[in-house]
C-alpha positions as CSV (number, residue, x, y, z in Angstrom):
1,M,-17.6,-18.7,2.8
2,S,-15.7,-19.6,-0.4
3,D,-12.8,-22.1,-0.4
4,S,-11.1,-20.3,-3.3
5,P,-8.0,-18.2,-2.4
6,V,-8.1,-14.5,-2.6
7,T,-6.0,-13.4,-5.5
8,D,-6.5,-9.6,-5.5
9,I,-7.6,-7.2,-2.8
10,E,-9.5,-4.1,-4.0
11,A,-10.5,-1.1,-2.0
12,P,-14.3,-0.6,-1.7
13,S,-15.6,1.4,-4.6
14,A,-17.0,4.1,-2.2
15,L,-13.6,4.7,-0.7
16,T,-12.1,8.1,-1.7
17,V,-8.8,9.7,-0.7
18,S,-8.9,13.3,0.4
19,P,-6.7,15.6,-1.7
20,G,-4.4,16.4,1.2
21,C,-4.0,12.7,2.2
22,P,-0.4,11.5,1.7
23,V,-0.1,8.5,-0.7
24,L,3.1,6.9,-1.9
25,H,2.2,5.9,-5.4
26,G,3.7,2.6,-6.6
27,F,4.1,1.1,-3.2
28,D,2.3,-2.2,-2.7
29,P,3.8,-4.4,0.0
30,L,2.2,-7.5,-1.5
31,E,3.6,-7.0,-5.0
32,P,6.0,-9.9,-5.8
33,S,8.8,-7.6,-6.9
34,Q,8.5,-5.6,-3.7
35,L,8.4,-8.7,-1.6
36,A,11.6,-9.9,-3.3
37,D,13.5,-6.6,-2.4
38,P,11.6,-4.8,0.4
39,L,14.6,-2.8,1.5
40,A,14.6,-0.6,-1.6
41,W,10.9,0.3,-1.2
42,T,11.0,0.9,2.5
43,A,14.0,3.1,2.0
44,R,12.1,5.1,-0.6
45,A,9.1,5.3,1.7
46,R,11.2,6.5,4.7
47,H,12.8,9.2,2.4
48,E,9.8,10.4,0.4
49,Q,6.7,9.8,2.6
50,P,7.3,8.0,6.0
51,V,3.6,8.1,6.9
52,F,1.1,7.5,4.1
53,Y,-2.2,6.0,3.2
54,M,-2.7,2.9,1.1
55,P,-6.2,3.2,-0.5
56,R,-6.1,-0.2,-2.1
57,Y,-6.0,-1.8,1.4
58,D,-7.6,1.0,3.3
59,L,-4.6,1.2,5.7
60,W,-2.1,3.7,6.9
61,C,1.6,2.8,6.6
62,L,4.4,4.0,8.9
63,C,8.0,3.4,7.7
64,K,10.5,4.4,10.3
């Protein structure tokens, strides 16, 4: 195990997103600008796509 901090998380290279899978492009909850003002991004998510997949983290997000 390495003692160096993780600076970037990348999705596994084999991970693909199905064409019908909802994705909210531009949303990254760990992005500094979004951490500084999370209400704007969560409001956008609730309005545009309240349930979506985040391929970078291999997670589903629910904003309600």
